[in-house]
C-alpha positions in Angstrom: 0.0 0.0 0.0 1.2 3.5 -0.8 0.8 6.2 1.8 1.6 9.8 0.7 1.6 12.9 2.8 2.2 16.4 1.7 5.8 16.1 3.1 6.5 14.1 -0.1 5.3 17.0 -2.2 7.0 19.6 -0.2 4.4 20.9 2.2 3.6 20.8 6.0 1.9 17.8 7.7 -0.7 19.1 10.1 -3.3 16.6 11.4 -5.9 16.1 8.7 -8.3 13.5 7.3 -7.2 11.1 4.7 -8.7 9.6 1.5 -8.5 5.9 0.9 -7.5 4.9 -2.6 -9.1 1.6 -3.7 -8.3 -0.6 -6.6 -11.3 -1.0 -8.9 -9.9 -4.3 -10.0 -10.6 -6.0 -6.6 -11.6 -3.3 -4.1 -8.4 -3.6 -2.0 -6.9 -0.5 -0.3 -3.8 0.5 -2.3 -2.9 3.8 -0.7 -3.9 6.9 1.3 -3.5 10.6 0.6 -4.2 13.7 2.6 -7.6 15.5 2.1 -6.0 18.9 2.1 -7.8 22.1 3.2 -8.0 25.3 1.3 -5.4 27.0 3.6 -2.9 24.2 2.9 -3.4 24.5 -0.8 -2.9 28.2 -0.5 0.4 27.7 1.4 1.7 25.4 -1.4 0.7 28.0 -4.0 2.5 30.8 -2.1 5.7 28.7 -1.9 5.6 28.0 -5.7 5.1 31.7 -6.4 8.2 32.5 -4.4 10.3 30.1 -6.6 8.9 31.2 -10.0 11.0 34.4 -10.7 14.3 32.5 -10.4 12.8 29.7 -12.6 11.9 32.2 -15.3 15.3 33.9 -15.0 17.3 30.7 -15.9 16.0 30.9 -19.4 15.0 28.3 -21.9 18.2 26.4 -21.8 18.2 26.1 -18.1 14.6 25.0 -18.0 15.1 22.5 -20.9 17.9 20.8 -18.9 15.5 20.2 -16.0 12.7 18.9 -18.2 15.2 16.5 -19.9 16.3 15.2 -16.5 12.7 14.8 -15.5 12.0 12.8 -18.7 14.9 10.5 -17.9 13.7 10.0 -14.3 10.3 9.0 -15.7 11.9 6.5 -18.0 14.1 5.1 -15.3 11.1 4.6 -13.0 8.6 3.4 -15.7 7.8 0.1 -14.2 7.2 1.5 -10.7 5.0 4.3 -12.0 3.0 1.9 -14.2 2.4 -0.4 -11.3 1.0 2.5 -9.3 -1.3 3.5 -12.2 -2.5 -0.1 -12.4 -3.1 -0.4 -8.7 -5.3 2.7 -8.6 -7.1 2.2 -11.9 -7.3 -1.5 -12.7 -6.0 -0.8 -16.3 -4.6 -3.6 -18.4 -0.9 -3.8 -18.7 -1.3 -3.3 -22.5 -3.1 0.0 -22.0 -0.4 1.5 -19.8 2.9 2.1 -21.5 1.8 3.9 -24.6 -1.0 5.8 -22.9 1.0 7.0 -20.0 4.8 6.8 -20.4 5.3 7.1 -24.1 2.9 10.0 -24.4 4.4 11.7 -21.4 8.0 11.7 -22.6 7.0 12.7 -26.1 5.3 15.8 -24.8 8.2 16.6 -22.6 10.6 16.4 -25.5 8.4 18.5 -27.8 8.1 21.5 -25.5 11.7 21.2 -24.4 12.9 21.4 -28.0 10.4 24.0 -29.3 9.5 26.4 -26.5 12.3 28.9 -27.2 11.3 29.2 -30.9 7.6 29.5 -30.1 8.1 32.2 -27.5 10.7 34.3 -29.3 9.8 38.0 -29.5 7.7 38.6 -32.6 8.4 41.7 -34.7 5.5 43.5 -36.3 5.5 45.9 -39.2 3.7 49.3 -39.1 0.3 49.0 -40.7 0.5 52.3 -42.5 3.0 55.0 -43.5 1.9 57.3 -40.7 3.2 54.7 -38.2 6.5 54.1 -40.0 8.4 55.8 -37.2 7.5 52.9 -34.8 9.4 49.7 -34.0 7.0 47.0 -32.7 7.4 43.7 -31.1 5.4 41.3 -29.0 7.0 39.5 -26.1 5.5 36.6 -24.1 5.6 36.8 -20.3 4.8 33.7 -18.2 1.9 33.6 -15.8 3.5 33.3 -12.4 1.4 30.3 -11.3 -0.6 27.9 -13.5 -3.0 25.4 -12.1 -3.7 22.0 -13.7 -6.6 19.8 -12.5 -7.1 16.4 -14.1 -9.5 13.5 -13.8 -9.0 9.8 -13.1 -8.7 8.2 -16.5 -5.1 8.9 -17.4 -3.0 9.7 -14.4 0.3 10.8 -16.0 -0.7 11.7 -19.5 -3.4 14.1 -18.6 -1.0 16.2 -16.5 1.8 15.8 -19.0 -0.3 17.1 -21.9 -0.1 20.5 -20.1 2.6 21.0 -17.5 5.7 20.7 -19.7 4.6 23.7 -21.8 3.8 25.7 -18.7 7.1 24.9 -17.2 9.1 25.7 -20.3 7.2 29.0 -20.6 8.6 29.9 -17.2 5.6 29.3 -15.0 5.4 27.5 -11.7 2.7 24.8 -11.8 0.3 23.7 -9.1 -1.4 20.4 -9.9 -4.2 18.3 -8.6 -5.1 14.9 -9.8 -8.4 13.2 -9.0 -8.8 12.0 -5.5 -9.8 8.7 -7.0 -6.4 8.1 -8.6 -3.8 10.4 -7.0 -0.9 8.0 -6.3 1.0 7.8 -9.5 0.9 11.5 -10.2 2.1 12.3 -6.6 4.9 9.9 -7.1 5.8 11.5 -10.4 5.9 15.0 -8.8 8.1 13.5 -6.1 10.5 12.5 -8.9 10.8 16.2 -9.9 12.1 16.8 -6.4 14.4 13.8 -6.4 16.3 15.1 -9.4 16.9 18.4 -7.4 14.8 20.5 -9.7 13.7 24.0 -8.6 10.6 24.1 -6.4 8.2 25.1 -9.2 6.1 22.0 -9.5 3.9 20.4 -6.8 0.8 18.3 -6.4 -1.9 18.8 -3.8 -4.4 16.1 -3.0 -8.0 16.2 -1.8 -11.6 16.5 -2.7 -13.6 19.3 -4.2 -12.5 22.1 -1.7 -8.9 21.4 -2.6 -9.6 21.8 -6.3 -11.5 25.0 -5.7 -8.6 26.3 -3.7 -6.3 25.6 -6.7 -8.6 27.7 -8.9 -8.6 30.5 -6.3 -4.8 30.7 -6.0 -3.5 30.5 -9.6 -3.1 33.0 -12.5 -4.3 30.6 -15.2 -6.2 27.3 -14.9 -6.1 24.3 -17.2 -8.9 21.8 -16.4 -9.8 18.4 -17.7 -12.9 16.8 -16.5 -16.7 16.9 -16.5 -18.9 19.5 -18.1 -20.5 20.5 -14.8 -17.2 21.0 -13.0 -15.8 22.8 -16.0 -18.6 25.3 -16.0 -18.1 26.0 -12.3 -14.4 26.6 -12.9 -15.1 28.8 -15.9 -17.5 30.9 -13.8 -14.9 31.2 -11.0 -12.2 32.1 -13.4 -14.3 34.8 -14.9 -15.0 36.2 -11.4 -11.3 36.3 -10.7 -10.5 37.6 -14.2 -8.0 34.9 -15.0 -7.8 32.8 -18.2 -8.9 29.2 -18.3 -8.7 26.3 -20.7 -11.4 23.6 -20.3 -11.2 20.2 -21.9 -14.5 18.6 -21.1 -16.7 15.7 -22.3 -17.1 14.1 -25.7 -19.6 12.0 -27.6 -17.3 11.2 -30.5 -18.9 9.8 -33.7 -17.3 7.6 -36.2 -18.6 7.6 -39.8 -18.0 4.6 -42.0 -18.6 5.2 -45.7 -19.4 2.5 -48.2 -16.0 2.6 -49.7 -14.1 2.2 -46.4 -11.6 -0.5 -45.7 -14.0 -2.4 -43.4 -11.3 -4.5 -41.7 -9.4 -1.4 -40.7 -12.6 0.5 -39.7 -13.9 -2.4 -37.6 -10.5 -2.7 -35.7 -10.5 1.0 -35.2 -14.1 1.0 -33.8 -13.3 -1.8 -31.4 -10.1 -0.2 -30.1 -11.5 3.3 -30.1 -14.6 2.2 -28.2 -13.0 -0.1 -25.7 -9.5 1.1 -25.0 -9.1 1.9 -21.3 -12.6 0.5 -20.9 -14.0 3.4 -23.0 -12.8 5.9 -20.4 -11.2 8.4 -22.8 -12.7 11.7 -23.7 -12.2 10.9 -27.4 -13.4 7.3 -27.2 -15.6 6.3 -30.1 -19.1 6.6 -28.6 -21.3 6.5 -31.7 -20.8 4.8 -35.1 -22.8 5.7 -38.2 -22.4 3.2 -41.1 -23.7 3.6 -44.7 -26.4 1.0 -45.4 -24.6 -1.0 -48.1 -21.8 -2.1 -45.7 -23.7 -2.0 -42.4 -24.2 -5.7 -42.0 -20.6 -6.6 -43.0 -19.2 -4.0 -40.7 -21.3 -5.1 -37.7 -20.3 -8.7 -38.2 -16.6 -7.8 -38.1 -17.0 -5.6 -35.0 -19.0 -8.3 -33.2 -16.4 -11.0 -34.0 -13.6 -8.8 -32.8 -15.4 -7.8 -29.6 -16.2 -11.4 -28.7 -12.4 -12.1 -28.6 -11.6 -9.3 -26.1 -10.4 -10.4 -22.7 -11.7 -8.5 -19.7 -9.8 -8.1 -16.5 -6.7 -6.6 -14.9 -3.6 -8.7 -15.8 -0.4 -9.1 -13.9 2.3 -6.5 -14.7 4.1 -7.4 -17.9 1.8 -10.3 -18.8 -0.4 -8.6 -21.4 -3.1 -11.2 -20.6 -6.1 -8.8 -20.8 -7.5 -6.3 -23.2 -10.2 -4.3 -21.4 -9.6 -3.3 -17.8 -11.7 -2.0 -14.9 -14.1 0.9 -14.7 -12.6 3.4 -12.3 -15.5 4.1 -10.0 -18.8 2.5 -8.9 -20.5 5.7 -10.0 -19.2 5.4 -13.5 -20.1 1.7 -13.7 -23.7 2.7 -12.7 -23.8 5.2 -15.6 -22.7 2.5 -18.1 -25.3 0.1 -16.8 -28.0 2.8 -16.9 -27.2 3.6 -20.5 -27.3 0.0 -21.6 -30.6 -0.7 -19.7 -32.2 2.5 -21.2 -31.2 1.4 -24.7 -32.6 -2.1 -24.3 -35.8 -0.7 -22.8 -36.3 1.5 -25.8 -35.8 -1.2 -28.3 -32.0 -1.6 -28.8 -30.4 -5.0 -29.5 -27.4 -6.2 -27.6 -25.2 -7.9 -30.1 -22.5 -8.8 -27.6 -21.8 -8.0 -24.0 -24.4 -6.0 -22.1 -23.7 -6.8 -18.5 -21.4 -6.1 -15.6 -18.8 -8.9 -15.0 -19.6 -10.8 -11.8 -17.1 -10.6 -9.0 -15.5 -8.0 -6.7 -14.0 -5.8 -9.4 -15.6 -3.0 -11.4 -15.7 -4.6 -14.8 -18.2 -4.3 -17.6 -18.4 -6.4 -20.7 -17.5 -4.7 -24.0 -20.9 -4.1 -25.4 -22.1 -3.6 -29.0 -25.6 -2.0 -29.3 -27.7 -2.1 -32.5 -31.1 -0.6 -33.4 -30.2 2.6 -31.4 -31.3 6.2 -31.9 -30.7 9.6 -30.4 -33.6 9.2 -27.9 -31.4 6.8 -26.0 -28.9 7.9 -23.3 -26.2 5.8 -24.9 -26.4 8.1 -28.0 -27.0 11.5 -26.4 -25.0 11.5 -23.2 -21.3 10.7 -22.6 -21.1 7.1 -21.5 -17.4 6.9 -20.7 -17.4 3.2 -20.7 -17.1 0.1 -23.0 -20.2 0.5 -25.1 -20.3 0.9 -28.9 -23.7 1.9 -30.4 -23.8 1.3 -34.2 -26.4 3.0 -36.5 -27.3 2.3 -40.1 -27.6 5.5 -42.2 -28.7 6.1 -45.8 -25.7 8.2 -46.8 -22.9 10.5 -45.7 -25.3 13.4 -45.5 -27.4 11.7 -42.8 -24.2 10.6 -41.0 -22.9 14.1 -40.9 -26.2 15.6 -39.8 -26.6 13.1 -36.9 -22.9 13.5 -35.9 -23.4 17.2 -35.6 -26.7 16.9 -33.7 -25.0 16.6 -30.3 -24.3 18.7 -27.3 -20.7 17.7 -27.7 -18.1 18.4 -30.3 -14.7 17.1 -29.2 -13.6 14.9 -32.0 -14.9 12.6 -34.7 -13.6 10.2 -37.4 -14.3 9.3 -41.0 -13.4 6.1 -42.8 -13.2 6.1 -46.6 -10.7 5.1 -49.3 -11.3 8.4 -51.0 -9.1 10.9 -49.3 -10.6 13.9 -51.0 -14.0 12.8 -49.8 -12.7 12.2 -46.3 -11.4 15.8 -46.2 -14.7 17.1 -47.5 -16.7 15.2 -44.9 -14.2 16.4 -42.2 -14.9 20.0 -43.2 -18.6 19.5 -42.5 -18.2 18.0 -39.1 -18.7 20.5 -36.2 -16.0 19.3 -33.8 -12.6 20.4 -32.6 -10.8 17.6 -34.4 -11.6 15.0 -37.1 -9.5 11.9 -37.8 -9.6 10.5 -41.3 -9.1 6.7 -41.3 -8.0 6.6 -37.7 -9.5 7.2 -34.2 -8.3 9.1 -31.1 -4.9 10.0 -32.8 -5.7 13.7 -32.6 -4.9 13.7 -28.8 -1.2 13.4 -29.4 -0.6 15.5 -32.5 1.2 18.3 -30.7 1.6 20.7 -33.7 -2.2 21.1 -34.1 -4.9 22.2 -31.6 -6.8 19.7 -29.5 -10.0 21.4 -28.4 -13.7 21.1 -28.6 -17.0 22.7 -29.5 -20.1 23.4 -27.4 -20.1 21.3 -24.1 -16.7 19.8 -25.0 -14.8 22.7 -23.8 -13.2 26.1 -24.2 -9.8 26.7 -25.6 -7.4 24.0 -26.7 -4.3 22.0 -25.8 -1.3 21.8 -28.1 -1.4 23.7 -31.4 2.3 24.4 -31.8 3.1 28.0 -30.7 -0.5 28.6 -29.4 -0.1 25.6 -27.1 2.6 27.3 -25.0 1.6 31.0 -25.6 -1.6 30.3 -23.6 0.5 30.1 -20.5 1.8 33.6 -21.1 0.4 37.1 -21.4 1.4 39.0 -24.6 3.2 42.3 -24.0 3.4 44.8 -26.9 6.5 47.0 -27.0 6.3 50.1 -29.3 9.5 52.0 -29.7 10.2 55.3 -31.5 12.8 55.1 -34.2 13.7 58.8 -33.9 13.7 61.1 -30.9 11.8 63.9 -32.4 11.2 67.0 -30.2 7.5 66.6 -30.3 4.6 64.8 -32.0 2.2 66.5 -34.4 -0.8 65.7 -32.2 0.7 66.7 -28.8 -0.2 69.9 -26.9 -0.5 72.8 -27.6 -3.4 72.1 -30.0 -2.7 73.8 -33.3 -5.2 74.0 -36.1 -2.5 73.8 -38.8 -1.1 70.6 -37.3 -4.5 68.9 -37.0 -5.5 69.9 -40.6 -2.2 68.6 -41.9 -2.6 65.3 -40.1 -6.2 64.8 -41.2 -5.3 65.6 -44.8 -2.4 63.1 -44.7 -4.8 60.5 -43.3 -7.3 61.2 -46.1 -4.6 60.9 -48.8 -3.4 57.6 -47.4 -6.8 56.1 -46.5 -9.5 57.0 -49.0 -10.5 54.5 -51.6 -10.5 56.8 -54.7 -8.7 60.0 -55.8 -11.9 62.2 -55.5 -12.1 61.5 -51.8 -8.4 61.9 -51.3 -8.7 65.4 -52.8 -12.0 66.1 -51.1 -13.8 66.5 -54.4 -16.6 64.2 -53.2 -18.6 64.9 -50.0 
């Protein structure tokens, strides 16, 4: 069992209540963390603020050195970290390395190598001749303290999608992982301290009040989680007049056109729907298939789904495909969605039930004869269900894809790349994958954001992915030290007339207006 106190993340240890961390695979106690109070969170934030100016002052090269050492520590401790993740999540060993370690070090490398270029001062040219005496540039100043709050579905990757950019920008970062799965991230932050890095990264633990205290003590907030919590954070950020980036829920649709490679599409649907037991914001949660290939596609999906192994395997064994559901509450949502669909006429092609036993497991479930009146088609399930719908054509598929409160991502499968791009242009979501699923999450040069209830702002996006952790400062410099400006006091009619005539000559759209021949 892992026991963590705030002494391991740099803070004080007053008497406080603790949170039990239970394995969803078998219900055993795997660790305890402190349920920190708002004053305790505030104290950590204050300490981080104190260290930030020196962190910003060491420059990009200095910060890159520390991120590269952190990367190496993560690689050196991979097995221990993955065991912690598995203990608190019940994930399969096959889901862990790529989704947690590989993704984390890739993001660390990307920002370590590109931050200086992305945040270099930008020169701007005067927009008209009258401003030709100005030199202009934009510089990017880091927010002193950034907050990052993440959910329970990807312990390392969710934080690592954000904090390397903030650190490379020169910010200090205060993090909070879900109280359901805090162990692996707390251990990772402890690694930052073990390498002797400056005191600009820390993790707090606790329930809702601890998260609210993070929002109340930072200068910018990055949140990943539910729509309801995201809205409350957005409101609080607006009250405090601080920027926020919210990555919320998804109900991602997959469109399979009649000319698609059905073998590839079926494999993508099964992996996209059931990876991490469907607990990914960009999981495939709806599939629309053109009628001519519907039966063949469904047959392939059902065959593949029947072969999936459910359970939590031993470390390094790779003996399971679909792991545990993280919480009893989430398992109840999955069961409710399946029951609602069946009650309204849906057919369960495979699966459909919770797996008997002490763990929180649900069978990978394929649902047919579904429509948007069912919860499994309208609400985010966040579980191993795959509803499949027959549609007449691509137009119907696009219309039904867009008829959703969410708009995080989508996918289109077709052999015609031009048609795939055309369909993608019509889909109202933050990202569209053509002939793949979920891959948009880790394409760092392009934005990863959503529409409607799926969020506000975006992760990644090349330069924009790190500039969001900075405020832009415009510096306007005079090229010549003239004794005065034409519009300065004292007001002189001759000067004002000269200036307005010059503006007319430079700005009017035709020669008559320039010469005041047209009124």
